[in-house]
N, C-alpha and C positions, 0 to 999 in steps of 0.2 A: 504494500500500500504506500510505502515511502516514495517509490518512483512516481506513482500517480499524484501524490501530494505535491511533489516537486514540480511536476508538469503543471499542476494547477496553479502553484505560486508564480510560475513563469508565464502563465497564460497560454500554455500549449496543450492542455488537456482537451480531449474530445468530449462530445456530449455524453457518450456512453461512459467514459471515465468519470465525468462529473456526477453522473447519476449513481455510479458505483460508490464514489466518495461520499456523496450525501447519505446513501444507505448505510455505509460503514460508520458515519459520524453520528448516527442515531443513538449509539451507546456512549454513555458518559466516559467510560474508560478509554474509548477510542478517540474522543475529543481531547483528552489529556495527552495521548500519544501524538495526535495531530499537532497540538500546540508545541510539543517538543520538536517535531519535524520542522515546524515553522521557525522556531527559534534557532535551530541548527542551521537551517537554510539562510535565515536572515544574517547570522553571524558570518556566513561564508561570502556574503556580498560586500561590496564597497559601502561605506557608511551612507545612509540615506537613499539607497538605490533599490527600487523594486522593479525588476524587468517585466515587461509585458503587462503592466497594470496590476501587479500582484496585490498591492494594498487594496485596490478597488475590488478585486476578485474576492479577497478575504472578507471585506465588508458585505459584499453581495451574498456570499455563502452564509455568513452569520444571520443576515436578514431572512434568507430562505429557511434556515433551521428554525428560527424564531416563529416564522409564519406556519410552518408545518406543526410545530408544537402547539401553537395557539389553535389551529384547526382541529387537532386531535383533542385538545381540551374542550373545545366547543362541542364536538361530537359526543364526548363522554358525559357532558352536562345534560345534553338533550336526551340521552338514553336513560339517565337516572330520573 
């Protein structure tokens, strides 16, 4: 998954890889691992440099995860 995460950070991940990454990130422990991948990747870059819009991609992924969690929460409230 590390290779896919790096491709994502660099803006090179395909739609299928992004979907796989989103699915993998549904588990909290995977998000912790993902953050360590991000920190390692960020340290390997020149200061202040995110290639391929990596920072924007990170923000977009965070928003997507938040929306999916919210949608799941709404569904569970309706069922109850």
